[in-house]
N, C-alpha and C positions, 0 to 999 in steps of 0.2 A: 065905736068899732069894737068888735070882739077880739079876743086874744088871737084866734085863728086868723082873722083878717090882718092883724098887725104883723104876725109872723110871716104870712105869705107875702105881704107888701114888702117887708124887709128883705126876704129872700129874693123877690123880684128885683129890688133895687141893687142888691149886691151882685146878682147875676148880670145886670146891665153894666155895672161898674167893671166887672171882670172882663167883659167883652171890650170895653174901652181901653183897659190896660194894654191889651195886645197892640192896639194902634199906637198908644203913647210910647211903648217900649220899642216898637219897630221903627218909629220915626224920630227917636231921640239919639242925637250924635254924642252928647256929653255923657261920658261913662259914669260919672257920679249920679247924674240925674236918672240915667237908665237903671242903675242899680237901685236907686230909691224907688222907682216905679215897680221894679221887680219885687222888692221887699214888701211894698204896699199890696201888690197883687197876691203874693204868697200869704200875707196875713189875712186878706179878705177871703182867699180860698179856704183857709182853715176855719175862719169864722162862719162862712157859708156852710161848710160841711158839718160843723158842730150844730148850727141852727137847724140844718136839714134833719139831722139825726133826732133832735128834739121834736121837730114837727112831724116826722114820720112816726115816732113813738106815740105821739098824741093823736095820730090819725088825721092830722091836718094836711099832710102831703102824702099822696100815694103814687109810687113809681110804677112804671110799666113792668110787667113780668120780665124776669131774666131771659136774655137771648139764649138760644140753643148754642152749644159749643161749635157746631158746624157753621152757624151764621157768624160767630165771632172769628173763627178761623178764616172764613171767606173775606170778612171785612179787613182783617189784618193783612191778608195777601193783597187785597185791592189797594189799601193805603200804602203798603210797602212798594208796590209796583208804581203807584202814582208818585211817591216821593222820589224814587229812583229815576223815573222818567223825567220828572221836573228838574232834577239835578243835572241830568245828561243833556237837557235841552239848552242849557246856558253855556 
């Protein structure tokens, strides 16, 4: 395996782990265990971002171009409306 393959494989694995943490955290009633999962998630998020920066610098990982400010504003408005609507529905 090349260095690029290894880096991308690790990034993919961490990304998968991060998505699982959301489930673990939301389904854990024990406060200490919940906090442990949150700390693990936070550490993995930092690791993922640090590795991503290295991968991007080496050209192993290319992100999509930045979204236009108008698109970002529209997405924020949509998410805010959805979050507010979801809270009011319960």
